[in-house]
C-alpha positions as CSV (number, residue, x, y, z in Angstrom):
1,M,0.0,0.0,0.0
2,I,1.4,3.4,-1.0
3,Q,1.6,5.8,1.8
4,Y,0.2,9.3,1.0
5,K,2.5,12.1,1.9
6,R,1.8,15.8,2.1
7,I,3.7,18.2,0.0
8,G,5.4,19.7,3.0
9,E,6.6,16.3,4.1
10,L,8.0,15.6,0.6
11,L,9.8,18.9,0.5
12,M,11.3,18.3,4.0
13,E,12.5,14.8,2.9
14,R,14.3,16.5,-0.1
15,G,15.9,19.0,2.2
16,V,14.1,21.9,0.6
17,L,12.0,22.8,3.8
18,T,13.1,22.8,7.4
19,Q,10.6,22.0,10.2
20,Q,10.6,25.6,11.2
21,Q,9.7,26.8,7.7
22,L,7.0,24.1,7.4
23,D,5.5,25.3,10.7
24,H,5.5,28.9,9.4
25,V,3.7,27.8,6.2
26,I,1.1,25.9,8.2
27,K,0.4,29.0,10.3
28,T,0.3,31.2,7.2
29,K,-2.2,28.8,5.5
30,L,-4.8,29.5,8.2
31,G,-7.3,32.0,7.0
32,T,-6.2,32.0,3.3
33,T,-7.5,30.3,0.2
34,L,-4.0,29.9,-1.3
35,R,-2.7,26.4,-1.9
36,F,0.0,25.1,0.3
37,G,2.5,25.1,-2.6
38,E,1.6,28.6,-3.5
39,I,2.4,29.8,0.0
40,I,5.7,28.0,0.0
41,T,6.8,29.7,-3.2
42,E,5.5,33.1,-2.0
43,L,7.5,32.9,1.2
44,G,10.5,32.0,-0.9
45,Y,11.1,28.7,0.8
46,A,11.1,26.8,-2.5
47,T,11.0,27.4,-6.3
48,E,7.9,26.7,-8.4
49,E,9.9,23.9,-10.0
50,Q,10.6,22.2,-6.6
51,V,7.0,22.4,-5.7
52,T,5.9,21.0,-9.0
53,E,8.3,18.1,-8.7
54,A,6.8,17.4,-5.2
55,L,3.3,17.6,-6.6
56,A,4.2,15.2,-9.4
57,D,5.5,12.6,-6.8
58,Q,2.5,13.2,-4.6
59,Y,-0.1,12.5,-7.3
60,G,1.8,10.2,-9.6
61,Y,2.5,12.5,-12.5
62,E,5.5,13.0,-14.7
63,T,7.0,16.5,-15.1
64,V,8.0,18.2,-18.4
65,D,10.7,20.8,-19.1
66,L,8.8,23.1,-21.5
67,S,12.1,24.7,-22.6
68,T,13.0,21.5,-24.4
69,V,9.6,20.8,-26.0
70,T,8.0,22.2,-29.2
71,P,4.2,21.7,-29.2
72,D,2.7,20.0,-32.2
73,P,0.7,22.5,-34.2
74,E,-2.0,19.8,-34.7
75,A,-2.3,19.5,-30.9
76,L,-2.6,23.3,-30.5
77,K,-5.5,23.4,-33.0
78,L,-7.6,21.2,-30.7
79,V,-7.5,23.6,-27.8
80,P,-8.5,27.3,-28.4
81,S,-6.0,29.8,-27.1
82,S,-8.6,31.3,-24.7
83,T,-9.1,27.9,-23.2
84,A,-5.3,27.3,-22.9
85,V,-4.8,30.7,-21.2
86,S,-7.8,30.5,-18.8
87,N,-7.1,26.9,-17.7
88,L,-3.3,27.1,-18.0
89,V,-3.0,24.1,-20.2
90,L,-0.6,23.5,-23.1
91,P,-1.3,20.8,-25.7
92,L,2.0,19.1,-26.6
93,A,1.3,16.1,-28.9
94,V,-1.6,14.3,-30.4
95,T,-2.5,11.0,-31.9
96,K,-5.8,9.5,-32.9
97,H,-6.1,8.0,-29.4
98,R,-4.5,10.5,-27.1
99,L,-3.7,14.2,-26.5
100,T,-0.7,15.0,-24.3
101,C,-0.9,18.2,-22.4
102,A,1.1,20.1,-19.7
103,I,-0.9,21.5,-16.8
104,A,0.0,23.2,-13.5
105,D,-2.8,22.0,-11.2
106,P,-3.2,18.2,-10.8
107,L,-6.3,18.8,-8.6
108,D,-8.3,20.7,-11.2
109,I,-10.4,17.6,-12.1
110,P,-13.3,19.6,-13.7
111,M,-10.8,21.2,-16.1
112,T,-9.3,17.9,-17.2
113,D,-12.7,16.4,-17.6
114,S,-13.8,19.3,-19.8
115,L,-10.6,19.0,-21.8
116,T,-11.3,15.4,-22.5
117,L,-14.7,16.2,-23.8
118,L,-13.4,19.0,-25.9
119,V,-10.8,17.0,-27.7
120,Q,-12.9,13.8,-27.8
121,R,-10.1,11.5,-26.7
122,P,-8.2,10.5,-23.6
123,V,-5.8,13.1,-22.2
124,E,-2.3,12.4,-20.8
125,L,-1.3,15.0,-18.3
126,L,2.2,16.2,-17.5
127,L,3.0,18.8,-14.8
128,A,4.9,22.0,-15.3
129,A,5.7,25.0,-13.1
130,P,2.9,27.6,-13.4
131,S,5.0,30.6,-14.6
132,A,6.9,28.5,-17.1
133,L,3.7,27.0,-18.4
134,F,2.1,30.5,-18.7
135,D,5.1,31.7,-20.8
136,A,5.0,28.5,-22.9
137,V,1.3,29.0,-23.7
138,T,1.8,32.6,-24.8
139,R,4.7,31.5,-27.1
140,A,3.0,28.5,-28.5
141,Y,-0.2,30.5,-29.5
142,G,1.8,33.6,-30.6
143,I,0.3,35.8,-27.9
144,S,2.2,39.0,-27.0
145,P,4.3,38.3,-23.9
146,I,2.9,39.9,-20.8
147,G,6.4,40.6,-19.6
148,K,6.8,43.2,-22.3
149,R,3.3,44.5,-21.8
150,S,2.9,44.9,-25.6
151,L,-0.8,44.3,-26.2
152,P,-1.8,46.9,-28.8
153,F,-5.0,45.1,-29.7
154,V,-6.1,45.4,-26.0
155,E,-5.5,49.2,-26.1
156,Q,-7.4,49.5,-29.4
157,K,-10.3,47.5,-28.1
158,T,-10.6,49.5,-24.9
159,K,-10.7,52.8,-26.8
160,S,-13.8,51.7,-28.8
161,N,-16.0,50.4,-26.0
162,S,-16.6,50.5,-22.3
163,F,-14.8,47.3,-21.3
164,A,-11.3,48.0,-20.0
165,P,-9.1,45.4,-18.2
166,P,-7.2,46.6,-15.1
167,P,-3.8,48.2,-15.8
168,P,-1.1,45.5,-15.8
169,S,1.4,45.6,-13.0
170,A,5.1,45.7,-13.6
171,A,6.8,42.4,-14.3
172,V,8.1,40.8,-11.1
173,Q,11.9,40.8,-10.9
174,P,13.9,38.0,-9.4
175,V,14.2,38.2,-5.6
176,A,17.5,37.9,-4.0
177,A,17.7,34.8,-1.8
178,K,17.7,35.3,1.9
179,P,19.7,33.0,4.2
180,G,18.0,29.6,4.5
181,R,15.6,30.4,1.6
182,A,15.5,29.2,-2.0
183,R,15.9,31.8,-4.7
184,R,12.4,32.4,-6.1
185,S,11.9,32.0,-9.8
186,P,10.8,35.2,-11.7
187,K,7.0,35.0,-11.7
188,V,4.1,36.7,-13.4
189,D,0.8,37.6,-11.7
190,L,-1.0,34.7,-13.3
191,Q,-4.5,35.8,-12.4
192,E,-4.1,39.3,-13.6
193,D,-2.1,38.4,-16.7
194,K,-4.6,35.7,-17.7
195,F,-7.3,38.3,-17.5
196,V,-5.5,40.7,-19.7
197,L,-4.6,38.0,-22.3
198,L,-8.2,36.8,-22.4
199,A,-9.3,40.4,-23.1
200,A,-6.7,40.6,-25.8
201,L,-7.9,37.3,-27.4
202,S,-11.5,38.5,-27.3
203,A,-10.4,41.8,-29.0
204,E,-8.9,39.8,-31.9
205,V,-12.3,38.3,-32.7
206,P,-14.3,40.5,-35.1
207,A,-17.5,41.8,-33.6
């Protein structure tokens, strides 16, 4: 029988978290809706990649290094860009019998069920760090990178109607590691940036 381990335990076994840091994360988790892994990365105790690897072990997934993978154009055609952005999913390869995708959240069962219905075939899921996945989705679908904040079609759309997305925040810069903490990977504000990109994609569709 496989013994279930919490992500904090897995990270401690790997020497990523100390008991003191784990206790701090547990206290911080009280009263917040953030996931345990999100709190760990926000506190700078681990990188997104380290948390993703622990999640993969926890739920029995394989991870994928998106910097070494080129998505199959035929796979991309099966999933609209708006769906890929809003659900943070990247189609990688497709056959008649299976679609292989990268996702960030192994617990989002409704999303994976909907994806299976959308593509009309079983879906193989691989895990990737959220920020790396977000960047890979924008590259694969040819969407203007949020880091450069170059979304002229959003600006054009907002001039012609009343809908206006919130102003994007400045790109987050790497944070210098503090003693006893992991260096945090550069991250985007996924929720805000997904909103802006979805507005951009909507603006590209003729009225």
